N, C-alpha and C positions, 0 to 999 in steps of 0.2 A: 504494499499500499503506501509506502514511502515513497519508493520509485515513480509509483503511478502519478503521485501527486508533486513530484519533485520536492521531497523534503530530505533535509541530511538528518540524519539520526543525532549530530551533536547540537543541530538547532533545536530538534523536538526536546531534548533534554536540557537545555538550556535554563539557566537561573535568572537570564537577564527577560525580564516582561516584556520590553519592547519586541524581542524576537518570538517569544510565544504568541503574542498577542499578533503579530503579524501573519504567524501560521492560522492562528483561529479565524481570523477576519478572511484571509484567503479561502478557508474551508467553508466559510459561511456565503461570502460573496461570490465566489468563483464557482463552487461546487455544490451549494444549495444542500452540503448536509445537516441533517436536523441535530447530529452530534456525532461524538467521536470519544474514544478512548487513547491516552498514550500513558507510557510510564513515568515514573517521578524522576526527579533530577537527583533525589536522595537514594532512592532505591529502586532498582530494576521491578522487585516483588510488589512495590506499591503502584498502584494506577490512580489518574485524574480523569475523571469524567465530565464532559462539556456538553452540554444541551443548550442550543439556540433556543430560547423560547419563542421566537417569532416563526420557527419553522417545525415545531412540534405542536401537535395536537393536546393541548391541555387534558382534555377529557380522556387521554389514553395512558397518562400518566398515573402509575399506582406507587404511593407511599406506603412504607413501612411506620411500625411505631417506631418514634425516637429514641435512642437510647442516651440518656443525660450523660455527660462527661463529667468528670471531676479527677483529681490528683491520685485518686486509689482505683480508679476504672482500669481493668487490664489494656485495654487499647492504648490508654495515655502512657501506662507504664513500659508496654511494648515499644512505642515510638519513642519514648526518652532513653530506653536502652539502645534501641537501634540507632539512634541519633548520638548516642554519647552525652546525653544530657541530663544530668541529675534532676530529677522531680522533686522537688519540694514536697515533704510531709504536711499533711493538712494539720 
């Protein structure tokens, strides 16, 4: 898909917002994709999902129950460990 859309992997994983916004704008404006997913610059195991609300039918979107996060939540602790960031004890 990267070759199809002319996207370099290092641009996609860039931490420079202007670079990733340019890619998003191209996917929206030129290719009219309702959304896409790419890997995080922090870890290839993490993904970012982007939806363009003007190209998605909101009646077809399904939401799950939110999982409130706090400093003891396993996802927060796992992210801190992965990023080597100490999570303060509440």
